[in-house]
N, C-alpha and C positions, 0 to 999 in steps of 0.2 A: 863434407863442408869445407875442407882445406884445399879442394881442387880448384884450379884457375879456369880450366876449360873442360867440359864434359861433352864428348863427341858421340853422336848416335847416327845410325845409318839408314833409319826409316822414320817417317812421320809418326807411325804408331809408337815406336820406341821413344820419340821425342815427347809425345803426349804422356806416356807412362812415366818417363823420367821426371817431367814437370810435376806430375801428380804425386809420385811416391818417394822421390829422393830428397834428402835434406840439403839441396843445393839451390842457390839463387837461380831463378829461371834465366837471367841474363847470361849465365855461364854455360848454359846448355845449347849446343849448336848441332844442326843437322848437316852432316857431311857424308854424302853418298860415296860409294866405292868409285875408284878410278880403275878402269880395266884396259889393259894394253892389248892391242890387236897383234897377233903373231904375224911374222912375215910370211909371204906366199911360199917361200922355200921350205917352210916347216909344215905346211898343210899336207895331211895324209891323203893319198889318192883313194877314192872309193873302191876301185877294182882291186888294188893291192890289199887293202884292209879286209875286204869281203873274201878274197881268196885265202887269206891267212886263217880266217875263222870259219871257212866253208859255208859262206852265206851266198844266197842267190842275188846277183846284182840287179836282176830285173824286178824283184819284189819291193813293194813299199816297206820301208824299214824304219822302225822307231828306236831311239836311243834313250835309256834312262841312265843318268850319271849321278850316282849317290851311293852312300854306304848301304849295305844290305842289312836292313832291320825293319821291323814291322811298321814303325811310324813313317818310314820313307815311302810306303805305299806301293811297292812293286807288284803286290798281289792284285791291286786294283786294275793295273794295266793288263795283267794276264787275263783277268775276268773280262775286261773290255774287249780285247782282241779275240777272245774265245767266242764272245757273243756277236762280234761283227761278221758281216757277210763277206768282207774283203779279205784277200789273201795277204796277211801282214807278218813280217818278221820283227823280232824284238831282240835287242841287245841290252842286257842288264849289266852295267859297268860300275864296278866299285868294290872296295874291300868289304869282306863279310864280317859284320860285327855280331851276328846272331846266327849260329850254325843251325839251330833248331828251326828258325824261320826259313833259312835257305832250303833246308830239307823239305819243309812244307811246300815251298815254291816248286821244288823239283817234283814232288808228288802231284801238285796241281798241273804242272806242265804235262806229265804223263796222262793224267786223267782227261785233260783237254785235247790230247793227241797233238801237242805242239812241240814235241821233242826235236823235230827237224827245223823248227822255226824260231826257237828261242836259244840264245847263247849267253852263258855267264862269262864275263870277261873281267879279270882282276883289275885293280886300280891302275889307271893309265896316267903317266906324267904328261902334263900339258894337254888335258882333255879337250881344250878348245880346238886343237889342231885336228881332232877326229870328227868334230861336229858336222862339217860339211859332207861327210860320208852318209849322213842320215837325212831322210825325208821329213822327219819330225823329231823333236825332242820334247819329252813329257816330264814334268815335275809333279808327281802325284802325292807329295808329302802331306801329312795331316796338317802341319802348321810350320812353315819355314820363316825364320826371323827375317830373312832378306830374300833369298832366291837368286844367288849369284849365277847359277846355271842358266837361268832364264836370260839374263843380260848377255852372258857369254854366247849363247845360241843365237840371240838376235844379232850380235856383232859378227858372227860367222855366217849370217844370212840363212839361218835354218829356222823354219817356223816352230812356234812353241805353244804348248798347252800347259797351264799351271793350275794348281789347286787354289780355289778362291778363299784363301786364309793367310794370316800372317802378313808378311811384307810383299807377297806376290802381287796382290791387286794394285799396289802402288806402282808396279812396273808394267803390268799388262793392262791395257785398255781393251776390253773385250771386243772382238771382231775388227779391231783397228791394227794392233801390233802383235796380237796373239789371241788365244781363246782361254777362257776361264771355265772350270767345271766345278760343280758342287762338291765340296770336300767329302771324301770317303764314299762318294756315289759313283760306282763303276758303270752304272747304266748311263748316267749323264756323260761320263768320260767317253764311253763308247760312241755316243752320239756326236761328241765333239771331234773324236778321231775320224769318224766317217765323214764329217764335214770337210776336214782337211784333205782326206783322200779324194773325195768326189768333186770338190769345188776348186778347180785350179786357179780361177781368178781370185778367189778369197785367199788362197795360199800365197799367191804372188803379192797381193796387197799387204798381207801380214809380214812377209819377208822384207818388202821395201820399207814399210813404216817401222818395223822392228829395228832395222839397221839404222835408220835416221834417229830413232829414239835413243838407241845406245850411244851413238856418236855424240849427240847433243847433251845428254844428261849424265853420262858415265865416262866422259873423256879422261884418259889417264893423266895428261898434263894439267888439265883444269883442276883435277882433284888436288894435286900437289900445290898448285897456286893458291887454292882456297885454304889448304892446310897451313901454308906459309903465312898467309894473311892473318889467320887466326892466332898463330904463334906470335907474330909480330905485334899484335894488339896487346 
């Protein structure tokens, strides 16, 4: 009640804050993230990255950028690519928060005969610089408050699929700048992955619209101008 401005990053958080917090609604403001595009000199080359981790440069490759824990949903992507008829590689990138869960993922990879097609890669600094190496970035989280990875992938001109929960549907307009799949439903996720693999025209449309969306709505400089305006009020 003593706060002058309360800033939230999604419409859903705005609605929940207005409903539950003891703050005058006029003090609650929506301020989305501002994301800075890295310079071209920092972008990692696909061939170099793939050679480093013994990946096949000719295969369709998916990246998951998140901590390794069950609610992040990496197992859903494993099940989806196992079910797909397409030859797909997967990189699971991020710090392990749940070793028991990672062990289960490893067992699943063996059971699905995907050992040569799935790589665990520890946390990477500046993950955006690696995103152009991938044909697709998937955010399979059960519920993400915002979904920063989605915007970062859009900005790096990489198509995205996200779980239809939390703040992600505020970013992705289905079949326009990305695809949404039913949360926790690996069968639906598999169908959406296959769409991206098979439909090059859709893929290019998503890349184009995703980049335009990220530039327009999550511009780094515009974010700080809005923040400064709010502070000056």
